[in-house]
C-alpha positions in Angstrom: 88.3 -46.9 69.0 89.4 -43.5 67.9 92.2 -41.0 68.5 93.6 -38.0 66.6 94.4 -38.6 62.9 97.6 -40.6 62.4 97.7 -42.0 66.0 97.3 -45.8 66.1 94.9 -46.3 68.9 94.0 -49.9 68.4 94.7 -53.1 66.6 92.0 -55.7 65.9 93.4 -59.2 66.4 91.4 -61.7 64.5 93.7 -64.7 65.0 97.1 -65.6 66.4 99.6 -68.4 66.4 100.5 -69.2 70.0 104.1 -69.8 70.9 103.5 -71.1 74.4 100.7 -72.2 76.7 99.4 -74.8 74.2 98.1 -77.2 76.9 96.0 -74.4 78.6 94.7 -73.3 75.2 93.8 -76.9 74.2 91.9 -77.3 77.5 90.0 -74.1 77.0 89.1 -75.0 73.4 88.6 -78.7 74.1 87.8 -81.0 71.1 88.9 -78.4 68.5 91.5 -79.2 65.9 94.9 -77.4 66.3 94.1 -75.2 63.3 90.9 -73.9 64.9 92.2 -73.0 68.4 92.8 -69.3 67.8 91.7 -68.5 64.3 88.9 -66.0 65.0 88.2 -63.2 67.5 85.8 -65.2 69.8 88.1 -68.3 69.6 91.1 -66.2 70.5 89.2 -64.7 73.6 88.1 -68.2 74.7 91.6 -69.6 74.3 93.3 -66.8 76.3 90.4 -66.3 78.7 89.9 -62.7 77.6 86.7 -61.1 78.8 85.4 -57.5 79.2 87.6 -57.0 82.3 90.5 -56.6 79.8 88.9 -53.6 78.1 91.4 -50.7 78.1 94.3 -52.8 79.1 97.7 -51.6 77.8 98.9 -54.6 75.8 102.4 -53.0 75.4 103.1 -52.9 79.2 104.9 -56.0 80.5 103.1 -55.7 83.9 99.6 -56.0 82.3 97.6 -59.1 82.9 97.9 -59.7 79.1 100.7 -58.2 76.9 102.2 -58.7 73.5 105.9 -59.5 73.6 108.3 -58.3 71.0 109.4 -61.1 68.8 111.7 -61.6 65.9 111.5 -59.1 63.0 109.3 -60.3 60.2 110.6 -59.5 56.7 108.3 -57.3 54.7 108.1 -59.9 51.9 106.6 -62.4 54.3 103.5 -60.2 55.0 100.4 -60.2 52.8 98.3 -57.1 53.0 94.8 -56.8 51.7 91.2 -55.7 52.4 89.2 -57.3 55.2 87.2 -60.4 54.2 83.4 -60.3 54.2 82.8 -56.6 53.8 80.5 -57.1 50.8 77.9 -54.5 51.9 80.5 -51.8 52.7 81.0 -48.9 50.2 84.3 -47.8 48.8 86.9 -46.7 49.7 86.4 -48.7 53.0 85.7 -52.0 51.3 89.2 -52.0 49.7 91.2 -50.5 52.5 94.3 -52.6 53.4 93.2 -53.6 56.9 94.2 -57.2 56.7 97.7 -58.3 57.5 98.8 -61.9 57.5 102.2 -63.5 58.0 102.7 -66.1 55.3 103.6 -69.6 56.5 107.2 -70.5 55.9 
């Protein structure tokens, strides 16, 4: 996904912590431990029934089939930033780019 320089055109979600819909997610990911329900891109898609029909969907628009709600502010000190995991064959500077953001557990 590309746009003009400096324009954030996409976010790659690699895992989430659901705040609602737990029963539906458990049904879609039957037999999996709680910690493994949405901890990867494919698992996340299965848990939320996301398929290619969602391509191009505006996740910021509340009328979309799927959207991300605004939540409480997360203090900067609660976020860990680092390079993506598993990019061993990628050259610098891309290997060390801060593309991984994680909210630390409280």
